[in-house]
Each structure stands twice: as structure tokens, then as C-alpha cells.
C-alpha positions as CSV (number, residue, x, y, z in Angstrom):
1,M,111.2,106.9,139.2
2,H,109.6,103.7,140.3
3,E,106.3,105.5,140.8
4,I,106.2,106.7,137.2
5,V,107.1,103.4,135.7
6,T,104.4,101.5,137.6
7,S,101.8,104.1,137.0
8,D,98.7,102.9,135.1
9,W,98.7,105.9,132.7
10,F,102.4,105.3,131.9
11,L,101.8,101.7,131.2
12,L,98.7,102.5,129.0
13,I,100.6,105.1,127.0
14,T,103.6,102.9,126.4
15,G,101.4,99.9,125.5
16,L,99.5,102.0,122.9
17,C,102.8,103.3,121.5
18,S,104.0,99.7,121.1
19,I,100.9,98.7,119.2
20,V,101.1,101.8,116.9
21,G,104.7,101.0,116.3
22,L,103.9,97.4,115.4
23,L,101.2,98.5,113.0
24,L,103.5,101.0,111.3
25,A,106.2,98.4,110.9
26,I,103.7,96.0,109.3
27,F,102.4,98.7,107.0
28,A,105.9,99.6,105.8
29,T,106.8,96.0,105.3
30,T,103.8,95.4,103.1
31,K,104.6,98.5,101.0
32,V,108.2,97.3,100.5
33,I,107.0,93.8,99.5
34,K,104.5,95.3,97.0
35,I,107.3,97.5,95.4
36,S,109.6,94.5,95.3
37,H,107.0,92.5,93.4
38,K,106.5,95.3,90.9
39,L,110.2,95.5,90.2
40,N,110.7,91.7,89.8
41,I,112.5,91.3,86.4
42,K,111.7,87.6,86.1
43,N,108.1,88.5,85.2
44,Q,109.1,90.6,82.2
45,N,109.3,89.3,78.7
46,I,112.4,90.8,76.9
47,T,112.9,90.3,73.2
48,V,115.8,91.4,71.1
49,N,115.1,92.6,67.6
50,G,117.6,94.1,65.2
51,D,119.6,93.5,62.1
52,G,122.5,91.1,62.9
53,N,121.5,91.3,66.6
54,S,122.5,95.0,66.8
55,T,120.2,96.8,69.1
56,A,120.0,100.3,70.6
57,G,122.6,100.9,73.2
58,G,125.4,98.9,71.5
59,N,126.6,97.1,68.4
60,N,126.7,93.4,69.2
61,G,127.6,92.4,65.6
62,T,131.0,91.2,64.4
63,I,133.3,93.6,62.6
């Protein structure tokens, strides 16, 4: 087992796999951050229009 672990080919392959894994992790993180920014509700302007503040989805007026 010691011969395999210290082999130059084994070290090269495991090093390349580590680099590819790091690049994939960075790629996935940037995608999640972009999606998170698109879903940020603080950047949306929400206005309520209706008679007596009654809007679709519920009656907020007094009875």
C-alpha cells in the first residue's frame, strides 16, 4: 500500500481531483449566491391597492 500512495501517478491524479473538486465547489457557490440575490425580497417594491385596503387573497377591511 505504501508503494501506491507514494507513487507519482497516484499523487498527480489525487492532486488533479482535488483541484477539480475545488473548482466545482466554487462554481456551485457562485450559482447559489446569484440565485439568492435574485430572490432577495428587500429589493422588490410592493404596493397595496384596493377599496378599503381589501386585496386579492383576503379581506382586510372591518365588518
